[in-house]
N, C-alpha and C positions, 0 to 999 in steps of 0.2 A: 435106407432112407435117411435123408439129412434131417437132424433134429431141429425143432423150433429155436432152441437156444443157439445152435450154430448159425441159423439164418439171421437170428437177432444180432449176433456178434458181427456178422458180415455187414449188416445195415449200419451198425454203430461205427464199424471201421470206415465205411463209405462216407458217413456223415463227418467223421473226423478228418478224412482226406479233403472233403469239400471245404470245411472250415479252414484247414491249413492252407489251401490254395487261395481262398478268398480273403481271409484275415489271419495271417500268420501269428500276429501278436496275441489274438484271442486263443488260437490253438495252443500256444505256449502255456496259457493259463488253464487249459482244459484238463479236468481230472475225471477218472471213471471209478465208480465204487464196485463192490463185489457183484452187484446185480447188473452191472454194465449201464448204470444211469450216468449221463454226461452232465457235468456242471462246470461253471467257470469259478476258478479260485478267487474269491473276493479279496483275500489278503494281499494278493499280488496286483490288485487294481490300483493304478495311480491316476487320480484326477488330473486332467490337463495334459496327459501323456500323448494325446492325439488319437486315442481310441475310445474316448468317453462314450461315443454313440453306438458302440457295437458290443456292449456288455450283454451277454446272453446267459441265462440260467434255464436249463430245460432238462426234461427226461427224454430218453429215446422214444421215438414215436411222434415227435412234433417239436416245433421250435417257434420262438417269437423274437423279432428284432424291432428296434426303434432308433431312429435318427432324427436330427433337427436340421432345418435349413440354416444357413449362415454360420456365424463363428461360435455360437453357444452363449454369447453375451448380447442382451437386448435391453431396450428401454421399456419401462412400463408404459403401455399404450401401443406398442408394436404388435403386429400379427405374426405369430410363430407357426411354422408348418412342421408338424410331426408326421413321419411316415415310417413304413417298415414292412415286414412280412409276417405272416402267421400260417403255419402248416398244421395247426392243431385246433381248428374250429373255424366257424364262420363269423365270429365276433371277437373284437379286441376290447378289453375293458381298461380304461385309462384312469389313473389317479395320481396325485402328487403329494409330496411331503416337503416340509421346510419350516422356516421360522414362524412361530405362533400359529401353526396349523395342527389339526388333530394328528396324533402320533401314528394312528393306523392309516392316515391318508384322507384326502378330500378330493371331490370331483373337480373338474376344470371349469364348470359352468357357473356354479354358485359357491364353490369352496365349502360345500356341506360334507360332513364326515361320510365315508363309505362304510357299508356294512357287508361283510362276507355273505355270499349267496343271495344278496338283495340286488338284482340287476339294476333297478331304478336309481340306486344311490351312486352308480358309477357313470362316467362319461363313456358311451359306447360308440364303436366304429365298426361298420360292416367290412368284412374282408372280401376283396374282389376275387373273380374266378382264377386269376393268376397268382393267388396267395398274397397279394399286396394290399395295403391299406393306407389311408391318408386322412389327416385331421388338421384343420386350420383353427388356431386358437387366438382369439382377440383378447389381449391383456387389459384393454381399457375398461375402466369402471369397476374393477374387482378390488375388494378391500384387503389387499396384502401389501407387505412391506418389501422394499428392495432387499435382495439377498440371493443366496444360492438355494436352488430347489432341485429335488430329484423327481423325475417323472417315470412312472411305471406303466408298461404295457403288458397285460396278463391275458391268457387265453380263456380264463374263467373269472367270475366275480369274486375275487379274494382280495382282502386288504393286506397291508404290510405284515401284520402279525400272523397271517395264515398262508404264507407263500411256500411253506415247506412242501416239496414235491410238485409245485406248480410250474407251468411253462411261462416264463416272463423275461422281460428285458428292461433295463433302466437307462436313462440318460440324464446328464446334469445340465441345468440352465442357470445362468447368472442374470438376474434382473436388476437394472439400475433405475433410479428415479429419472424421469425426463427433466430437461432444463431448458431455459430460454436465454439467449443473449440478444442484445439490441443496441442500436446506436441511431443518432439523428445525423442527417447529412450535414447539418451546420448547427452550432450552438447559438448562433445569432442570425436572425433573418430580418429583412426589411419588408414592410407591407407589400404584398404583390409578388414576393419571391416564392418559389416552390420549396417545399420541405419534404424530405423522405425519411420515414422511420422504417428500418429494416433490421433483419437479424436471422437467427437460426433457432428453431424449436425442435428438440429431439423427442422421441416417443411417439412419432407418427400422428400428431393431432391433426384433425381436419382444418382447424382454424386456431388462431390466437386472437385475443381481443385487445384493442388499443384504446385507452381512455386518455383524454386530453382536457386539462382544466386550466383556465386563465381568468382574467378579469371579465366577469359576466359571460363566461364561456365554459360549457360543460360537454364539449364534443360538438356543440352547435351553439350559436349565439342565443343565450338565455334559455336553452333547452338541453335536456340530458340526452346524449346520444353516444353509443359506443361503436367503434369501427371493428368489423370482423375482417381479418386478413387470412386468406387461404394460404395454407402451408404446402409447399411443393414437395415432390418426392424426395428431394435432397435436404429437406428440412428448412429451406429458406422461405422467408415471407417479406412482404413489403407493403407499406401504406404510404400513399403520396397525398400531400396537401398541395393542390395546385394554386395558381395565383388568385383565383376567385375565392378560395378558402381563407387565404391569409390577408387579402387586401383590406378587410374590415376588422381585423383583429386589433384590439387595444394594445398599446405599447406596454411592455413589462414581461415578467417571468411567467412561463407556462410549465405545468407539471404533467409528465407523461407516465402512465403505467401500462406496461405490456404484460398481459395476463396469459399464462399457459394453463389450460383447463385440466391438465393431467388426467384426461379421460373422463372427467366429471361431466354429467349432463343433468345435474340437479336443477339448474336454472336455464335461462335462454342465453346466458353468457358464461359458460362453464358452470361453476357453482353459484354464480350470482344471477338473481332474477331482476331484470331491469324493467321498470315501468316508466316509459318515456312520457306518458300523459301526465303523471304526477311528479316526475323527476326524482323518483325514489329507487333504492336498491334494497334487496333482502337476500338472505342466505340461510342455510340450515343453522339453527342455534344462534342466529344473529338477528337482532331486532332491526326492522326496516328503518332507513334514514333517508331524509329528503336532501339529496345532494344540491339541488338547485336553490336551496335556502341557505347555503353556506358560501363563504368566501373560498376562492380557489385552493389555497393551502389546506383549509379545513376539509373541503370536499375530497381532495386527494387522500388526506389522512383517514377520513371515514371509510373510503374504499379499501385502503390498506388494512385497516382494523378488521374489516369484513374478511379479507383474504387471509389474515393471520389467525382467524378463528380456528380452534382445535380440530374441528371436524371437516375442515375444508382442505382438500388436497392441492388445490391450485397453487402454482408458484408464479413469481412475477419478477420484473426488473423495472427500476425507476430511472427516468431520464428527465432533463429539463432543457428548454431552449428559451431564448429571449426574442421578442419582437421589438426591434429597436427604432427609436427616433434618435435625434442628436443627443449624445450623452456626455457626461463628465465622469472620469474615474480618478480616485485618489489612490496612489500606491500605498501599500500597508505601512502604517506608522506603529512602531513598537513603543512601549512605554519608555519614558525618558527620565534621566537623572537630573535633579536640580543643579544648576550651575553650568550646564552645557548648552551649546547652540546646535540645532539640527535643521535639516532641510526637508520640507514637505514637497513631494513630487507627485505628478500625475499626468494623465493624458486626456484628450477630448477629441470628438469628431468635428468640433468647430474649427473654422479655417484659421490659418496663421494670422497673427496681429489682432485677433479678437481679444477683448478685455474681459476677464472673468473677475468676479468679486469674491473675496473670502472674508469670513468673520469667525473669530475664535471667542467662545463664551465659556464662562465657568459654570459647571453643572450645579454648584451649590446655590447660587443666587441668580443665574441667568445673565449676569452682567458681561458685556463685551469687554474683552481685555486686549484684543488686537483685531485690526481690520485693514483692508487695503485692496488693491487691484494687482492682477498678474496677467501678463501678456502671453498668449499662446504662440509657441515657436513653430518653425517650419514643419516639424514632424508631428505636430499635435501635442508636444510636451510643454509642461509649465512647471514652475517651481518657485518657492520663496522660503526664506529662512525664519526660524523662530528662536529667539533668545529666551531660555527658561528663566534667567534672572529677571527678565522684564515681566513675565506673567506670573511667576511664583509657583510653588508646589500646589497640586490639586488635580481634580478631574475636569476634563475639558471636552467640548464638542466643537468640531470644525465643520463649517458649512462653506462649500464652494458652489457658486451658481452663476449662470449666464445672465447677462444684463437684459436679455429679452424675456427672461422669466420662464423659458421653456425647459430648462434642464438644471438640475442641482444634485448634489451628493453630499452625504454626511458621514463622518467617521468620528470615533471617540478614542481618546488616549488619556494617559495619566502622566503627570510629572511627579516623581517620587523623591523624597529626601528621608532622612532617618528619624525625623521627629514629627513634622507637620502632616506629611502624607506618606507613611511607610508602605512598603509592599505588603498586600494582604496575603493570607495563606491561600493555597490553591494547588493545582496540579493538572497534568495532561491525562487525557483518556486514550492516547495512542502510544505506540511503541515503535521506535525505529529499529527494525530487525536487521536490515542489511543496507550498506552503502558501498558502492565501488566507484572509483574515479579513474578516468583515463585521459591524460597522463596522471600519475600519482601526484599528490599535493606538493611534494618537495621539488617536483620538476616543472612547476608552472612558472611561466614568464609572461609579462605583458604582451598581448597580441596572439598568444597561443589559443587554439581551439580546444575546449575541454568538454568532456561528456561525463555526466553523473547518472548512475542507475541506482535505484533504491526500492525497498519494500517497506511500507509503513503499515503496521497492523493495528486495527481498532478492535478492542476486546468488547464483544457484544454486550454482556451484562453491565459493564461500566458505562457504556453509552446511555443505556436506559436509565441508570441511577444517578448519572452525573447531573448535578443541579445547574451546571453551566451549559452543557453541550446539546441538550435535548432539542433546542430550537436554534442553535448557533451554527457556526461554520468554521472551517479550517482554512487557514491562509498560508500560501506558499509564496516565498519571494527570494530574490537573488540579487547580488551586486554584479553579476556578469553583464557584459555588453551584448546586445542583440540576442537575448535568451529565447530559446524555443523549448517549451515543455510538451511532453507527451505522457498521458496517464490513462490508466484503465483500472476499473474496480473489479475485484473478485470477491464473491460472497459464498460462504460455506465451502471453502476449498477452491474448487475449480468449476463448479457446475452452473452457478448463476453469475453472470458477469456482464459488464458493458464493454463495448468495443473501444478502441483507443481514441482519445480526443487530443487534439493539438491546440496549444495556446501560445501566441507570440507576444509576450509582455513580461515586465519585470515581476509581476505577481499574478496569482489567480486564487480562486476560492472554491471550496467544496462545501455544500451546505449539509446540515443534519438530514435533510430530506433525502439526499443522495447517499448518505453514509450509514444510516441506521436501518438494519434489517433484523427484526426479531431479536434473538439472542445470538445470532451468528457472528463469527469474526469476519471483519471486512478488511481486505487488503488493498492498499493503493500501490499499484506498480507504476513507478514514475521514472521518466528519463528527462534529463535537463542537459541541453547543450548551449554553448555560447562562447564568447571571447573573453579572455582574461584581461581586465582593464589595467591601466596604469593607476596604482593605488593613490587616491587623494584623501583618504581618511583612514583612521585607525580601525583595526578589526574588521576588514571587509568579509562579508559572508558569502560563501559559495551557495549555501542553502539555509534558509530560515523558515521555520514552521511555527505558526502561532494559532492558538485556538481563540475564538471570539464568541461571546454570547450573542443572542439574537439581536440585541441593541447595537452590536458592533464593538462593545467593550472587550478588551483583551482579557482572557481568562488568566488569572495570576499564575505564575510559575509554570506556564504551559509552553514556553518557547524552547525550541531546539535550534541551535545555531552551529553550523559547520563553518569554521573560520579558515581562511587561507592567507598565505603570505607569498605573493609572487616573488620570484628570484629578482634580486636587484632593487627591491622595494625599500630596503633600508629600515624595515619595521623592527619593533622590539620582539624578541623571542618569548616575552612574557605575555601570556593571555590569561587574565584573571589571576589565579594562583598556580598556574602551571608554567613550566619552563619547557619550551620545545627545542629539540636538538635535531638537526638535519643529518643525513648520512655524510660521513667524513668528519673533518675537524670543525669544532665549534669554539668560538672565542666568546665566553659568556662571563656574567658577573651576577652577584646577588644584590638586588636593588634595595632591599630592606633587611633589618635584623630578623633572623629566623628564631623560632621558638626553641627554647632550651630542650635538648634531647633530639631535635630535628635540625641541628645547625652544624653538622659535621659532613665530611665528604662521604659518609656512609649512605647519604641519599642518592649517590650516583651508582650504588651497587646494582640496581636492575639494568643498567645500561650495558649492552653488548659492545665492549670497547675493542674487540678483536685483538686483545693482548696489549693495547696501548695504555700507558699510565695517564691519569689526569695530572696536569702540570701547572705550577705557578713559577713566576720568574723572579729571581733574586737580582735586582739591578746592581746593588753594591758589589756582589760577587760575580756578576755577569755569568750566572749559571741557572740551569733549569733544576727545579726541585719537584720530585714526585710526591703527590698527595697520598696520605694514608687515610684509611676510613675514620680515624679518630681526629684528624686535623679539622679545626673549626673553620667555617666559611663566614666571612665578614664582608660587608659592603665595601665598595671602592676598589676591590681587587679583581683584576682580570684573570680568568682561568681558561686554560686550553684543555679540551676534552674531546675524545674521538668517539663517534657512535656509528655502529654498523648499519643501523636502520633509523628511520624517522621515529623519534621517541619523545614521549611527554613525561616530565618529572614533576610531581606535585610538590609545591613549596608551602610550608606551614610558617606563616609570618607571626612574629611575636606581637601580642596585644598587651604586654605588661607595661604599666605606667608607674612612675615616670620613666621615660626612655630618651636618652640624649642622642642628638644627631651624630653620625659617624665622621671621623676624620682619619687621615692617613699621611704619614711622612713619606715624601718622595725624594729619591736621590737624583744627582746629576746623571743624565743619560736616558736610555729608553726604559720606561716603566709600563707594566701591564696594569691598566686601571679599569674600573667599572663605573657605571653611572647609576645614581640613586634616584628615588622618586617613583611616581606612578605614571608619568607621561613624559613625552619628549620635551627637550629644551634646546636652545641654541648652544653651540660649543662655547661661544663667548660667555654666556651667562653661567654655564656649567663649570667653567674653569676660571671664574673670576677670582677665586681665592689664590690661584697661582699665576695670575695674569702676567706678571713681569718675568716669570721663569719658564713658561712653555713656548715652544715654537711650532711644533708639528703634532697633529693627531691623525692616526690612521686606523680605520675600521676594517673589519673582515666580514665579507658576505658569505655566510655558511651555505646558502643555497647555490651560489655560483662557485664556491670553494676558491675565492680569489679576494685579494685586498682591494679596498675601495680607494678612490681618489683622495689624497690627503687634504686635511683642513689646516690652513695656515693662520696663525695668530695675526690678525690684521690683514689677512689675505683678501683677494677680490675674485670676481667671476666664479669659476668652479671651485676655487680654493677658499672661498669666503668663510669666515668663522661664524656667520649667521646660519649656516647649515645645521639641521637638527642632529642631535645624538639621542640614543634611546636607552632607557633603563633595561637591565638584563643583558646588554651586550658588553663585550670587552673591547678595549682600544689600546693601541700603542701610543704613548704620550712621551715626547722628548722634552726633557727639562735641561735648561742651560745652567741651572743652579738648584740646590736643594729647596724644597718648599713643602707646605702643608696643604693637602687637598681636602676641602670641606664638602660635606654632603649638601645637596640642594633640596633634599626631601627626607622625611623620616618614615 
């Protein structure tokens, strides 16, 4: 007679063969003890290896399996289908473990701890006649966090601590927080236009809620109303305001909040309870507030405060749009330095040849210091100049308005000097993390198309605590021609964001309303494209970023400026206290005395010269002389230096007083000279001290790696000596006789 143990071994062998055929990977991990019990080797299990859903632990005589639908990664709010087989009973007992849950496991319906041998504490599923089972789990409304969770299917009511000898299987599930993205079809609409608000909501919510606030508008004229948008199976949603919705809207800015309920059903709009009759909202642990008793920005902020309450899971994204009438815009005005003349520019919807009135007044006493009219151009552009020596240092308000009284705009700026109105302390609440430019800066020429991509990070806690930015805005501007900006916001990494917005103007602004999200970091992903202009001013900016307070005043020390020098622009390589070298040979000079200890050729040490020496020219000996690190650098001398890359060298200028102007003896023949001072001057004025001895001056364009057209003493047309020369550049100067060249600046 065949023994029971022999039969038992045969059954075990058959089970192992079936497992090997069905799931070879599992079979490789299967082990058998002395009593012929079959287990899966847990140490060999690798999460994410592709067999997460077939982990089996059982004893001979029965088995349990569990698998999940989909990829194993879901958003909170999704419905997850668990299924499997059980050959060891009529019921499968389910529980889960994971972050902040009871270590012995919790059931799937209320996340209550399970108790071994207490059937009612488990989530139970009946096994069908074909040994299969299925359970659909709705993750919405359950109080757990995003993370990785282990789900157990057991053939009897046992918790994790009591699984020894039990038949069970496990599977891993990754749960992520749902998120919402949204955008408006247009950031500016005219009354009667249609407006669409659309986006994506993950986590399988049935609806998202769209709140709109404007002048005497709370989702409806004078009444509180929230729109519910159905979410499709692909996560998309859309709300449309048709012409009848917008035709009676007041002109101005409107604030939009798109709310994702994150599975919450605590109120009639996610976690928010809306009372349209009284115009109030309430939420768990949040005192009710009457939104219809507030101005639009305050009403929107009150809603956000409710959604930001600690016990509310709902998330949201913020948008704005404008209902426009005819408008006037002033391009961004940065703070000015006393003694300079600058140009105020702007645009308008008013037709060409319309006269606009401007008035500049001092903030201290309100007195008008400048006024006049400006005519609108063919493209809606207008501009006028302001001489700071006429208005003096101080804080100013500029008003530009139409003569029909229907449109006006205001901006503030300061004129600083070192005594009467010095720059106050301050700082930015943003960080420029990445900037890339194509073509690279040193390859730009007038007429070239250039594209800039960048990432600007706002550090959440600083935004809340900044005394400047809480109600202010961020201003972006450029000196490119025909600029086009595209930007999008990312909040908390990548999960909450707005879709891309396109702006075609020299500047645009983002308000604190759009940028401040709890304590999350907010990233502005920006692309700028345009045409390189022919430079008509010093220090043109490819990108300029300025923070402003709610009043429009510039936040001190908050400006980021990315300067560029188009090839052939003949500009100075000196920007502030930095010397810029282009790839290749550079003909440079030191425009002012350097500080002792920082006045030798050792400042060129960081430059990758590709093995070339820095050179000075000995006119008398007609010979090149290599510079050593200890050689002093003095104004009025031209130096040739090679750079493998675009490089910036900081210069430390001397502030010791008294300090005499520089002078240098020149020999007959070609001399390598430099230009002193802080700004450009004509060749005639610069070389007045050797006026009778010089004939020809030749510059070198480092960007183009080519010599420029010569300047002739007393020349005309393209050779005229009225052409500018620039401090920081080197020049070849031909002398017909010896002479002493004197500095024109200290």
